[in-house]
C-alpha positions as CSV (number, residue, x, y, z in Angstrom):
1,M,0.0,0.0,0.1
2,K,1.5,3.4,-1.0
3,K,2.0,5.7,1.8
4,K,2.0,9.7,1.6
5,I,3.9,12.1,3.8
6,L,3.1,15.6,4.9
7,A,1.3,18.0,2.6
8,T,4.4,20.4,3.0
9,L,6.7,17.8,1.3
10,L,3.9,17.1,-1.3
11,S,3.7,20.7,-2.7
12,A,4.4,20.5,-6.4
13,S,6.7,23.6,-6.1
14,M,8.7,22.3,-3.2
15,V,12.3,21.7,-3.7
16,M,14.5,19.9,-1.2
17,G,13.8,22.1,1.7
18,I,17.4,21.8,2.4
19,V,18.9,25.2,3.4
20,A,22.3,24.2,5.1
21,C,22.2,25.3,8.8
22,G,24.9,26.7,11.2
23,S,28.3,27.7,9.8
24,T,27.8,26.4,6.4
25,E,26.1,29.7,5.5
26,T,24.6,28.4,2.3
27,A,21.2,28.7,0.7
28,T,19.3,26.6,-1.9
29,T,17.9,28.2,-5.1
30,T,14.5,27.1,-5.7
31,E,11.8,27.2,-8.3
32,G,8.0,27.8,-7.8
33,G,7.9,31.6,-7.1
34,D,5.0,32.5,-4.8
35,T,3.9,29.0,-4.3
36,Q,7.4,28.3,-3.0
37,A,7.2,31.1,-0.6
38,A,3.9,30.0,0.6
39,T,5.2,26.4,1.2
40,E,8.1,27.9,3.1
41,T,5.8,30.1,5.2
42,T,3.7,27.0,6.0
43,A,6.7,25.0,7.0
44,E,7.8,28.0,9.2
45,A,4.5,28.1,10.8
46,A,4.5,24.4,11.6
47,T,8.0,24.7,13.0
48,A,7.1,27.5,15.2
49,T,3.9,25.5,16.5
50,E,6.1,22.4,17.1
51,A,8.7,24.7,19.0
52,T,6.0,26.1,21.3
53,S,4.7,22.6,22.0
54,A,8.2,21.4,22.8
55,E,8.5,24.4,25.3
56,A,5.3,23.4,26.9
57,T,6.1,19.9,27.4
58,A,9.6,20.9,28.8
59,E,7.8,23.2,31.4
60,A,5.7,20.3,32.3
61,G,8.6,18.3,33.3
62,A,9.8,16.3,30.4
63,G,13.1,14.7,29.6
64,I,15.6,12.9,31.8
65,D,14.5,14.5,35.1
66,S,11.2,13.0,34.7
67,W,12.3,9.4,34.1
68,E,12.0,6.6,36.4
69,P,13.6,3.0,36.0
70,F,11.3,0.3,34.6
71,A,9.7,-1.8,37.2
72,E,10.8,-4.8,35.0
73,T,13.8,-5.0,32.7
74,V,13.1,-3.8,29.3
75,S,15.2,-5.3,26.5
76,I,15.9,-3.3,23.3
77,K,18.0,-3.9,20.4
78,I,19.8,-1.1,18.4
79,P,21.4,-1.5,14.9
80,V,24.9,-0.7,14.3
81,Y,26.7,-0.9,10.9
82,D,29.1,-3.8,10.6
83,R,31.7,-2.6,8.0
84,G,33.9,-5.7,8.2
85,D,37.4,-5.1,6.9
86,N,36.4,-1.6,5.7
87,G,36.0,-0.3,9.2
88,N,38.6,1.1,11.4
89,G,38.6,0.5,15.1
90,C,37.1,-2.4,17.2
91,S,36.2,-5.4,15.2
92,D,33.3,-6.7,17.3
93,V,30.6,-3.9,16.7
94,E,28.0,-5.8,18.9
95,N,30.2,-6.3,22.1
96,N,33.1,-4.0,23.0
97,Y,34.1,-1.4,25.6
98,W,31.7,1.3,24.3
99,T,28.6,-1.0,23.9
100,K,29.3,-1.9,27.8
101,W,29.8,1.7,28.7
102,V,26.2,2.5,27.2
103,Q,24.8,-0.5,29.2
104,E,26.5,0.8,32.4
105,N,25.8,4.4,32.2
106,F,22.2,4.3,30.5
107,G,20.9,0.9,30.7
108,D,21.7,-0.2,34.3
109,K,20.2,3.0,35.5
110,Y,16.8,2.5,34.0
111,N,16.5,-1.2,33.9
112,V,17.1,-1.3,30.3
113,N,19.0,-4.2,28.7
114,I,20.5,-3.0,25.5
115,S,22.0,-5.3,22.8
116,Y,23.4,-4.2,19.5
117,V,22.6,-5.8,16.1
118,G,25.3,-5.8,13.4
119,I,23.9,-4.7,10.0
120,T,26.0,-5.3,7.0
121,R,26.8,-1.9,5.7
122,S,27.0,-2.9,2.1
123,D,23.8,-5.1,2.2
124,V,21.3,-3.3,4.5
125,M,18.3,-4.2,2.8
126,T,19.1,-8.1,2.9
127,D,19.8,-8.0,6.5
128,Y,16.7,-6.1,7.5
129,A,14.7,-8.5,5.4
130,M,16.0,-11.5,6.9
131,L,15.4,-10.1,10.4
132,A,11.8,-9.2,9.5
133,A,11.2,-12.7,8.1
134,G,12.4,-14.0,11.5
135,Q,10.4,-11.6,13.4
136,D,13.5,-10.4,14.9
137,L,13.7,-6.9,13.8
138,P,15.7,-4.5,16.2
139,T,13.6,-2.1,18.2
140,V,14.5,0.8,15.8
141,C,15.1,0.4,12.2
142,M,17.4,3.1,10.9
143,E,19.0,4.2,7.7
144,Y,20.4,7.3,6.0
145,D,18.2,6.9,2.9
146,Y,14.6,8.0,2.9
147,D,13.4,5.5,0.3
148,K,14.5,2.5,2.4
149,L,12.3,3.8,5.4
150,A,9.5,4.4,3.1
151,T,10.0,0.7,1.8
152,W,10.0,-0.6,5.4
153,E,7.0,1.2,6.2
154,S,5.2,0.1,3.2
155,D,6.3,-3.5,3.9
156,G,5.0,-3.3,7.4
157,Y,8.3,-3.3,9.3
158,L,7.6,-0.1,11.2
159,Q,4.6,1.2,13.5
160,P,3.6,4.7,14.1
161,Y,4.4,6.5,17.4
162,S,3.0,9.5,19.2
163,L,5.1,12.7,18.5
164,D,3.7,14.4,21.6
165,E,4.8,11.5,23.7
166,F,8.4,11.7,22.0
167,A,8.4,15.3,22.8
168,Q,7.8,14.5,26.5
169,I,10.3,11.7,26.7
170,A,13.0,13.1,24.4
171,P,12.7,16.9,24.3
172,T,16.4,17.4,23.4
173,Y,16.1,15.1,20.3
174,Y,12.7,16.7,19.4
175,Q,14.0,20.2,19.6
176,S,16.8,19.3,17.2
177,M,14.3,18.2,14.6
178,V,12.4,21.5,15.1
179,D,15.5,23.6,14.7
180,S,16.8,21.7,11.7
181,G,13.4,21.7,9.8
182,N,13.4,17.8,10.0
183,I,10.2,17.9,12.0
184,N,8.5,18.2,8.6
185,Y,9.4,14.8,7.5
186,T,8.2,12.4,10.3
187,K,4.9,11.4,8.7
188,F,3.5,8.8,6.5
189,E,-0.1,9.3,5.5
190,G,-0.9,11.4,8.4
191,D,0.8,9.3,11.0
192,D,4.2,9.9,12.7
193,Y,6.6,7.1,11.8
194,L,10.0,8.7,11.6
195,V,12.4,10.4,14.0
196,L,15.3,12.2,12.2
197,G,18.9,12.9,13.3
198,F,20.7,16.0,12.0
199,R,23.5,16.3,9.4
200,P,25.8,19.5,9.9
201,Y,27.2,20.6,6.8
202,G,24.8,18.6,4.7
203,N,25.5,20.3,1.5
204,T,29.2,18.8,1.4
205,T,30.8,15.5,1.7
206,Y,34.0,16.9,3.2
207,T,34.3,14.0,5.6
208,W,35.0,11.6,2.5
209,G,38.4,12.2,0.8
210,T,40.8,10.6,-1.7
211,F,44.3,10.3,-0.8
212,Y,47.1,9.9,-3.6
213,R,50.8,9.6,-3.7
214,Q,52.0,13.0,-4.1
215,D,55.7,11.7,-4.4
216,W,54.6,9.7,-7.5
217,L,52.9,12.6,-9.0
218,E,56.0,14.6,-8.7
219,E,58.1,11.9,-10.0
220,A,56.1,11.8,-13.0
221,G,56.5,15.6,-13.6
222,F,53.2,16.9,-12.4
223,T,52.9,19.7,-9.9
224,E,49.2,19.2,-8.9
225,Y,46.6,16.5,-9.0
226,P,45.0,16.3,-12.5
227,Q,41.8,18.5,-12.9
228,T,40.4,16.5,-15.9
229,T,40.3,12.8,-16.9
230,T,42.5,13.5,-19.9
231,E,45.2,14.8,-17.6
232,L,44.7,11.9,-15.2
233,L,45.1,9.3,-18.0
234,E,48.4,11.1,-19.0
235,L,49.5,10.7,-15.4
236,Y,48.7,7.1,-15.3
237,A,50.8,6.5,-18.5
238,K,53.7,8.3,-16.8
239,L,53.3,6.2,-13.6
240,V,53.5,2.9,-15.5
241,E,56.6,4.1,-17.3
242,N,58.2,4.8,-13.9
243,G,57.3,1.2,-12.9
244,H,54.1,1.4,-11.1
245,E,52.0,-1.4,-12.5
246,H,48.3,-1.0,-12.5
247,P,48.3,2.4,-10.6
248,A,44.5,2.7,-10.7
249,G,44.0,-0.4,-8.6
250,G,40.3,-1.6,-8.8
251,T,37.8,-3.7,-7.0
252,K,34.8,-5.7,-7.8
253,V,31.5,-4.1,-7.7
254,S,30.0,-4.3,-4.2
255,G,27.6,-2.6,-1.9
256,A,25.0,0.0,-2.1
257,G,25.7,3.1,-4.1
258,I,28.0,1.6,-6.5
259,D,29.5,3.5,-9.5
260,Q,27.8,6.8,-8.9
261,N,27.8,9.0,-11.8
262,Y,27.4,12.6,-10.4
263,G,30.8,13.6,-11.8
264,Y,29.7,12.5,-15.3
265,R,26.4,14.4,-15.7
266,D,25.6,17.5,-17.8
267,Y,25.1,20.6,-15.6
268,P,22.7,22.2,-15.2
269,Q,20.8,19.0,-15.1
270,D,17.6,18.1,-16.8
271,E,15.0,17.7,-14.1
272,I,13.2,14.7,-15.7
273,T,16.7,12.8,-16.2
274,W,17.7,13.9,-12.6
275,C,14.3,12.6,-11.1
276,T,13.9,9.4,-12.9
277,T,17.6,8.2,-13.1
278,G,19.5,10.4,-10.6
279,D,19.0,8.3,-7.5
280,Y,22.3,6.7,-6.5
281,Q,21.0,3.5,-5.2
282,I,20.1,2.0,-8.6
283,P,23.0,2.3,-11.0
284,A,21.7,4.3,-14.0
285,L,22.7,1.9,-16.8
286,S,21.1,3.3,-20.1
287,T,22.0,6.8,-19.2
288,E,24.7,9.1,-20.9
289,A,26.4,9.7,-17.5
290,Q,26.7,6.1,-16.8
291,K,28.0,5.5,-20.3
292,R,30.7,8.1,-19.7
293,Y,31.7,6.5,-16.3
294,L,31.9,3.0,-17.8
295,K,33.7,4.0,-20.9
296,L,36.5,5.3,-18.7
297,Q,36.6,2.1,-16.7
298,N,36.8,0.3,-20.2
299,E,39.7,2.8,-21.0
300,L,41.6,2.1,-17.8
301,Y,41.2,-1.7,-18.2
302,N,42.4,-2.0,-21.7
303,D,45.2,0.4,-21.2
304,G,46.5,-1.8,-18.2
305,Y,45.9,0.8,-15.5
306,L,43.4,-1.4,-13.7
307,N,44.3,-4.5,-12.0
308,P,43.2,-7.2,-14.6
309,E,41.7,-9.3,-11.9
310,Y,39.9,-6.3,-10.3
311,Y,36.5,-8.2,-10.6
312,L,38.0,-10.8,-8.0
313,R,39.1,-8.2,-5.5
314,D,37.3,-6.7,-2.5
315,A,37.9,-3.4,-0.6
316,S,40.5,-4.9,1.8
317,E,42.6,-5.7,-1.1
318,A,42.3,-2.1,-2.4
319,I,43.6,-0.9,1.1
320,S,46.4,-3.4,0.9
321,D,47.4,-2.1,-2.5
322,F,47.7,1.5,-1.2
323,V,49.4,0.6,1.9
324,N,52.0,-1.6,0.2
325,G,52.7,1.1,-2.5
326,Q,50.9,-0.6,-5.4
327,S,48.2,1.8,-6.3
328,F,48.1,5.6,-6.7
329,T,45.0,6.6,-4.7
330,W,42.7,5.3,-1.9
331,S,39.4,6.8,-0.8
332,G,37.6,6.5,2.5
333,Y,36.2,8.4,5.4
334,I,38.3,10.9,7.1
335,S,38.8,10.7,10.8
336,S,41.5,11.6,13.4
337,T,42.2,7.7,13.5
338,M,43.0,6.2,10.1
339,D,44.5,2.8,10.2
340,T,45.1,2.8,6.5
341,L,47.3,5.9,6.5
342,V,49.1,4.8,9.7
343,A,50.1,1.5,8.0
344,L,51.1,3.2,4.7
345,Y,53.6,5.5,6.7
346,D,54.8,2.5,8.7
347,N,55.5,0.6,5.5
348,E,56.9,3.5,3.6
349,P,58.2,6.2,6.2
350,N,59.4,8.4,3.2
351,A,56.0,8.4,1.4
352,K,54.3,11.8,0.6
353,L,50.7,12.0,0.3
354,G,48.2,14.5,-1.1
355,L,44.5,14.9,-0.7
356,V,42.2,15.7,-3.8
357,V,40.7,19.1,-3.3
358,N,37.7,20.4,-5.1
359,S,38.7,23.7,-6.8
360,G,35.3,25.3,-6.4
361,K,35.3,26.1,-10.1
362,F,33.2,23.7,-12.4
363,T,35.5,22.1,-14.7
364,Q,34.4,19.5,-17.4
365,D,36.6,17.3,-19.5
366,E,35.5,17.9,-23.3
367,T,36.7,14.3,-24.1
368,W,35.3,12.3,-21.4
369,G,32.5,14.4,-20.1
370,S,33.7,14.1,-16.4
371,N,33.5,17.0,-14.0
372,N,34.2,17.9,-10.4
373,S,30.5,17.7,-9.2
374,Y,29.5,15.4,-6.2
375,R,26.5,14.3,-4.5
376,P,25.5,16.6,-1.6
377,G,23.4,15.6,1.3
378,S,20.8,17.5,3.3
379,N,19.9,18.5,6.9
380,I,18.6,15.0,7.4
381,G,21.1,12.6,9.0
382,M,19.9,9.2,10.3
383,M,16.3,8.3,9.8
384,I,14.7,6.1,12.5
385,G,11.5,4.2,12.8
386,F,10.3,1.9,15.6
387,S,9.8,-1.8,14.5
388,N,6.4,-3.4,14.2
389,N,7.3,-6.0,17.0
390,A,8.5,-3.3,19.6
391,T,6.2,-3.1,22.8
392,E,5.1,0.1,24.3
393,D,7.9,-0.1,26.9
394,Q,10.3,-1.0,24.2
395,M,9.4,2.0,22.3
396,K,9.7,4.2,25.4
397,A,13.1,2.8,26.3
398,A,14.3,3.5,22.7
399,M,13.1,6.9,23.0
400,M,14.9,7.4,26.3
401,Y,18.0,5.9,24.7
402,L,17.9,8.6,21.8
403,E,17.4,11.4,24.5
404,W,20.2,10.2,26.6
405,L,22.6,9.9,23.7
406,S,21.6,13.6,22.8
407,Q,22.9,14.8,26.1
408,P,26.0,16.9,25.4
409,E,28.1,15.1,27.9
410,N,27.1,11.6,26.7
411,L,27.5,12.4,23.2
412,F,30.8,14.0,23.9
413,T,32.2,10.9,25.4
414,M,30.8,8.8,22.6
415,T,32.4,10.7,20.0
416,W,35.6,11.7,21.7
417,G,36.1,8.9,24.2
418,I,38.1,9.1,27.4
419,E,40.5,12.1,28.0
420,G,44.2,10.7,28.1
421,V,43.2,7.6,26.3
422,N,41.1,8.5,23.2
423,F,42.0,12.3,23.1
424,N,43.8,15.3,24.9
425,Y,43.0,18.9,24.9
426,N,45.0,21.4,23.0
427,E,46.1,24.9,24.1
428,A,42.8,26.3,22.9
429,G,40.8,23.8,25.0
430,D,39.6,21.7,22.0
431,P,39.7,17.9,22.1
432,V,42.3,16.3,19.8
433,A,42.0,12.5,19.1
434,V,44.7,10.0,19.7
435,G,45.7,9.1,16.0
436,D,46.7,5.4,16.8
437,Q,44.2,3.7,19.2
438,S,45.1,0.1,18.1
439,G,45.5,-2.3,21.1
440,L,43.4,-0.1,23.5
441,A,40.7,-1.7,25.4
442,E,38.8,1.5,24.9
443,Q,39.6,1.6,21.1
444,Q,36.8,3.3,19.2
445,G,34.9,1.9,16.4
446,H,34.8,3.2,12.8
447,N,35.3,6.9,12.4
448,N,35.5,7.7,16.1
449,N,32.2,5.4,17.0
450,V,30.0,7.0,14.4
451,D,28.0,4.1,13.9
452,Y,26.9,4.5,17.5
453,W,26.2,8.3,17.7
454,C,24.9,8.6,14.1
455,A,21.4,8.2,15.7
456,V,21.8,11.8,16.8
457,T,24.1,13.7,14.5
458,A,25.9,12.6,11.3
459,V,29.0,14.5,12.0
460,K,30.5,15.6,15.4
461,T,30.9,19.3,15.6
462,L,32.6,21.8,18.0
463,G,30.5,24.8,16.6
464,S,32.7,26.0,13.6
465,I,33.9,24.4,10.4
466,E,37.5,25.2,11.1
467,K,37.4,23.5,14.5
468,D,35.3,20.6,13.1
469,I,37.9,19.9,10.4
470,A,40.8,20.3,12.7
471,A,39.2,17.7,14.9
472,I,38.7,15.0,12.3
473,A,42.0,15.6,10.7
474,P,44.2,12.4,10.9
475,Q,46.5,12.5,14.0
476,G,49.8,11.2,14.7
477,L,51.1,11.2,10.9
478,P,54.2,12.6,9.2
479,Q,51.8,15.0,7.2
480,D,49.1,17.2,8.4
481,F,46.0,17.4,6.1
482,T,43.9,20.0,7.9
483,A,44.4,22.7,5.3
484,D,43.5,20.4,2.4
485,I,40.4,19.1,4.0
486,L,39.2,22.7,4.7
487,A,40.1,23.7,1.1
488,N,38.0,20.8,-0.2
489,Y,35.3,21.8,2.0
490,N,35.2,25.4,0.7
491,G,35.5,24.1,-2.9
492,Q,32.4,22.1,-2.5
493,V,30.5,24.8,-1.0
494,A,31.3,27.2,-3.8
495,L,30.4,24.5,-6.4
496,Y,27.1,23.9,-4.5
497,N,26.1,27.5,-4.3
498,A,26.9,27.8,-8.1
499,G,24.3,25.2,-8.8
500,Y,26.7,22.5,-9.9
501,A,25.8,19.9,-7.1
502,N,22.2,18.7,-6.5
503,S,20.7,16.7,-3.8
504,D,18.8,13.5,-5.1
505,C,15.1,13.6,-5.7
506,M,12.8,12.6,-2.8
507,F,9.6,10.9,-3.4
508,A,6.5,11.0,-1.2
509,Q,5.7,7.3,-1.2
510,A,7.4,4.1,-1.4
511,L,8.3,3.0,-5.1
512,E,6.8,-0.4,-5.7
513,S,9.1,-0.7,-8.8
514,V,12.2,-0.3,-6.8
515,T,10.9,-2.8,-4.3
516,E,10.2,-5.3,-7.0
517,Y,13.4,-4.9,-9.2
518,N,16.0,-3.4,-7.0
519,Q,18.0,-6.6,-6.3
520,T,17.4,-7.9,-9.8
521,L,18.9,-4.7,-11.2
522,Y,21.8,-4.8,-8.9
523,D,22.8,-8.2,-9.8
524,L,22.4,-7.5,-13.5
525,Y,24.5,-4.4,-13.1
526,A,27.3,-6.3,-11.5
527,E,27.4,-8.6,-14.3
528,Y,26.9,-6.1,-17.2
529,R,29.5,-3.7,-15.8
530,D,32.3,-6.2,-15.9
531,K,31.3,-7.0,-19.6
532,L,31.5,-3.4,-20.5
533,T,34.8,-2.8,-18.6
534,M,36.4,-5.9,-20.1
535,C,35.2,-5.7,-23.8
536,S,37.4,-4.1,-26.4
537,K,37.3,-0.4,-26.9
538,E,35.8,-1.0,-30.3
539,E,33.0,-3.1,-29.0
540,F,32.0,-0.7,-26.0
541,D,29.3,1.6,-27.7
542,A,27.4,-1.3,-29.3
543,L,27.5,-3.5,-26.2
544,Y,26.3,-0.5,-24.0
545,D,23.2,0.0,-26.2
546,E,22.5,-3.8,-26.1
547,L,23.0,-4.4,-22.4
548,S,21.1,-1.1,-21.4
549,Q,18.1,-2.3,-23.4
550,K,18.2,-5.5,-21.5
551,Y,18.6,-3.6,-18.1
552,L,15.4,-1.4,-19.2
553,D,13.5,-4.5,-20.1
554,A,14.5,-6.2,-16.6
555,G,12.8,-3.4,-14.6
556,Y,14.7,-0.3,-15.0
557,Q,12.1,1.1,-17.5
558,A,9.5,0.4,-14.7
559,V,11.5,2.3,-12.2
560,I,11.8,5.2,-14.5
561,D,8.2,5.4,-15.5
562,E,7.1,5.2,-11.8
563,R,9.6,8.0,-10.7
564,K,8.1,10.2,-13.7
565,Q,4.6,9.6,-12.7
566,L,5.2,10.7,-9.2
567,L,7.0,13.8,-10.5
568,D,3.9,14.5,-12.7
569,D,1.5,13.9,-9.8
570,G,3.4,16.4,-7.7
571,L,4.7,13.5,-5.3
572,A,8.4,14.3,-5.7
573,T,10.8,17.2,-4.9
574,H,11.9,19.4,-7.6
575,L,15.5,20.0,-9.0
576,Q,17.2,22.8,-7.0
């Protein structure tokens, strides 16, 4: 059954309501004229009303001060991403120092037993489907992608909750939703289903970076990282001449969000193409942007820059290649503790690295159609729903958990750890993480425990972008990347403000075609992608047309058609 969300979202004139907050100081350009202004006024009025309601509940004795321990033990399950070999930090995500710390400091106090459920980061939907089939869903189901929550609600995984009760139990979390505007996205068909975390600096992706061998680049006669694909191919040729075999590395297609084509699209984008094929979760085979991306992969393979057995290799082998001086670049989340970089410098103490920086000026390669755009996010961080098997007490305990985690002292400890162990204060009084925590009993998980505190915020923040970047810059390394991370952030903001980076289209109901064909299309794409990468250059164009048609016939055309219908019906956001 298709479900609809708030009328505010359904306004045909509405764009992504995603005006970056706080120190990002950016604004979203919109279409819709007076109707858009009316929509914004409605949203502002709703937010003001909700804020007043929150103040009233606080005055009535809401929040932690009003809590009492449960008379009988309540058990709740909280999902946490299991990133396998891709994650830095503690290996057992379900049982470690920090899961015990939460139990001791929250659970024991309120008679709540908390257990964590590892969710494979690269296969979220399968894991949740298996848990649902076994009637063993975690108490909360959470993901960063709206359409997954819409699908779960449509499939009956979730149950509605009382927003008034949530405001009473969790006023801090509730007020964050009000302040960020995320309060407008809680409903499906008139009922509240979602609570939404916040994403600071949501118009950028500065916490993800590509590191490269600056010493190799200089050895090849280049002074800066190539700004176009044509220049990059010239660099690869030089690297091979200098004895660096297969400098582009390469791994098999795996996980959600594979082969994103944001850097191969034409800008400004066509709204229909953006709406119908722009979502990153289903690879857009049959589009011109995907063709450009895959044609480059074909070039890299045929010219020997990709490892010829890339299709057998996983992400851990890509890390090994970089650490052992066998590939030119490596991409990953930037954090104060980065095991991959630590290992590289341990293996090659004289290595010199650089970080790819977005120039902020739109550049497009005329030959390859590639450019420096990216996929921005929004104010919305983690989206959370309460599972259909949660009892009233379990829902209350889960709300208490979110509120407890939102308290500044608890959130600080979960993100930074213990002074003198996980971090130390600098002269300015700001925390600085210990770069290498390996071997510590208190070792934090991936990206400073992000997979635990992401329920509240997607990015840890000290109140300014300069402080926040200094806080996540890798520590304890021979090089300091702080200035480059900040330059990349500023470049992305400039590109976003110029209209060369657009958030994905959001739909006001679950897409039945996506639910039906998603896995089939993923499997087909993995197969077709390798065929297109490994065919001869002369065969590529004809084979792309052939496989694209098969992909469309296998369900992608149905996805495109349903998305287009929702756009026509006013049930989708508009291009910014």
